[in-house]
C-alpha positions in Angstrom: 3.3 24.9 12.2 0.8 22.3 13.1 2.1 18.6 12.5 0.8 16.6 9.8 -1.0 13.6 10.0 -0.8 10.5 7.8 -4.5 10.4 7.6 -4.7 13.8 6.5 -2.8 12.8 3.4 -4.4 9.5 2.7 -7.9 10.9 3.3 -7.5 13.2 0.4 -5.9 10.3 -1.6 -8.8 7.9 -0.9 -11.1 10.6 -2.1 -9.5 11.2 -5.3 -8.5 7.8 -5.6 -12.1 6.7 -5.5 -13.0 9.3 -8.0 -10.4 8.2 -10.5 -11.3 4.4 -10.0 -15.1 5.1 -10.4 -15.1 7.7 -13.3 -12.0 7.2 -15.2 -10.1 4.4 -14.8 -7.2 4.4 -17.2 -4.1 2.2 -17.4 -0.8 3.9 -17.9 -2.1 7.2 -16.8 -0.7 8.5 -13.7 -2.2 10.7 -10.9 0.1 13.2 -9.4 -0.6 14.0 -5.8 2.8 16.3 -5.7 5.6 15.5 -3.6 5.9 13.1 -0.7 5.9 14.4 2.8 8.2 11.7 4.3 10.6 13.2 6.7 8.4 16.1 7.3 7.3 16.1 10.8 5.0 13.0 10.9 5.8 9.8 13.0 8.2 6.8 11.8 5.0 4.8 10.8 3.0 7.4 9.4 6.0 8.3 7.2 6.0 4.5 6.2 2.3 4.7 5.7 2.5 7.7 3.4 5.2 6.0 1.3 3.4 2.9 0.9 0.2 4.3 0.0 2.1 6.6 -2.7 3.5 3.3 -3.9 0.3 1.6 -4.1 -1.3 4.3 -6.1 1.6 4.7 -8.5 2.0 8.3 -7.8 5.2 9.9 -8.9 7.9 9.5 -6.0 9.2 13.0 -5.3 10.8 13.5 -2.3 9.5 16.6 -0.4 12.0 16.6 2.5 15.2 18.3 3.1 17.6 15.8 1.7 20.8 17.3 3.5 19.2 16.7 6.8 17.2 13.3 6.7 17.3 10.5 9.3 18.4 7.0 8.7 14.9 6.1 9.1 13.6 8.4 6.4 16.4 7.5 4.0 15.4 3.8 4.7 11.7 4.3 3.8 12.4 6.5 0.6 14.9 4.1 -0.7 12.8 0.5 -0.1 13.6 -1.0 -3.3 10.5 -3.5 -2.9 8.0 -0.9 -2.9 9.4 1.5 -5.3 9.1 -1.8 -7.6 5.5 -1.8 -6.7 5.3 1.8 -7.5 7.1 1.5 -10.9 5.5 -1.8 -11.7 5.2 -2.1 -15.8 1.6 -3.2 -15.5 0.7 0.5 -14.9 -2.4 0.3 -12.7 -2.8 1.9 -9.4 -4.0 0.1 -6.4 -7.7 0.4 -5.1 -9.4 0.1 -1.8 -10.4 -3.6 -1.5 -12.1 -3.7 2.0 -12.4 -1.0 4.9 -13.8 -2.4 8.3 -13.4 -0.8 11.6 -10.7 1.7 10.5 -8.6 -1.0 9.1 -8.4 -0.8 5.2 -6.9 -3.3 2.8 -5.5 -1.6 -0.6 -4.5 -4.1 -3.6 -2.7 -3.4 -6.7 -2.3 -5.9 -9.6 1.1 -6.3 -10.4 2.8 -7.6 -13.8 3.2 -11.5 -14.0 0.3 -12.1 -12.1 1.5 -11.1 -8.8 -0.2 -8.7 -6.3 0.7 -6.0 -3.6 -1.4 -5.8 -0.6 -1.1 -3.0 1.9 -3.1 -3.2 5.4 -3.6 0.5 6.3 -4.7 0.9 10.2 -6.4 4.4 10.4 -7.2 4.1 14.3 -5.5 5.4 17.4 -5.0 1.9 18.6 -3.4 -1.5 17.3 -5.7 -3.7 15.4 -5.5 -7.3 14.6 -5.3 -8.8 11.1 -7.0 -12.1 10.7 -7.3 -12.6 6.9 -8.3 -16.2 5.4 -7.2 -15.5 1.9 -9.6 -18.5 0.7 -12.6 -16.5 1.7 -11.2 -13.1 0.4 -10.5 -13.3 -3.5 -9.7 -10.2 -5.3 -11.4 -8.8 -8.7 -10.2 -5.7 -10.1 -13.4 -4.9 -12.0 -11.8 -1.9 -13.9 -9.2 -3.9 -15.6 -10.1 -7.7 -15.2 -7.5 -8.9 -13.0 -8.4 -11.5 -10.1 -6.9 -13.6 -7.6 -8.8 -16.5 -6.5 -7.1 -17.9 -3.5 -9.5 -20.9 -3.4 -7.9 -22.1 -6.5 -4.4 -20.6 -6.4 -1.7 -20.2 -3.8 0.8 -17.4 -3.5 4.0 -17.1 -1.6 4.0 -14.2 0.5 6.8 -11.4 1.1 6.7 -8.6 3.5 8.1 -5.8 1.7 9.1 -3.9 4.7 11.2 -6.7 6.2 12.2 -7.8 2.8 11.4 -11.5 4.0 9.3 -14.2 2.4 7.1 -16.1 4.6 4.3 -18.8 4.2 1.9 -18.9 1.6 -1.9 -17.9 1.0 -2.6 -21.5 2.0 -2.9 -20.5 5.6 -4.8 -17.2 7.2 -2.5 -14.5 7.6 -2.5 -13.3 11.0 -0.5 -9.9 12.3 -0.8 -7.1 14.8 -0.7 -3.6 13.3 0.3 -0.4 15.0 -1.8 2.8 15.0 -1.5 4.6 11.7 1.1 1.9 10.5 1.0 -0.4 7.6 1.9 -3.8 6.3 2.8 -4.2 3.0 2.6 -7.3 1.3 3.5 -9.0 -2.1 1.9 -12.0 -3.3 4.0 -14.1 -5.9 2.6 -16.6 -7.9 
């Protein structure tokens, strides 16, 4: 059996998500791309990426692995309360691709109470550097009218994989991101 790559899953998701976002954006309606493949022959970082994108897109979280034989790492991914909260956010809007440059994508999702989830996805086969000046990268959700103007509003930043708050959008966000990995942040108003 051929080993699955995270990019195989996310490429399909992107095609469908782009269609849904452009053609029929509807709040409180859920796309369903079937069960998760976390724990089924992808690498740890690809499992993380797969789960993060499922959460950003508000897909139903249905484990597709053998629960009797999963590793501690797989269990930690599937039970990440911070990411599950993004998936289940009461605002009920799926995320969308904000930027894509040189294989590094930025996905954003408006959350209730004016918060945002942000996922950086590295589709490359090599590490990438993120250098995001928040003030020059405001977010606008044209489908539902949500906006984050970082020039006029400051958000606290929380890394949802590390479950740790650090800094604000007052300073640029800089990080290295491994091949096929994600960094998922919550911006808290």
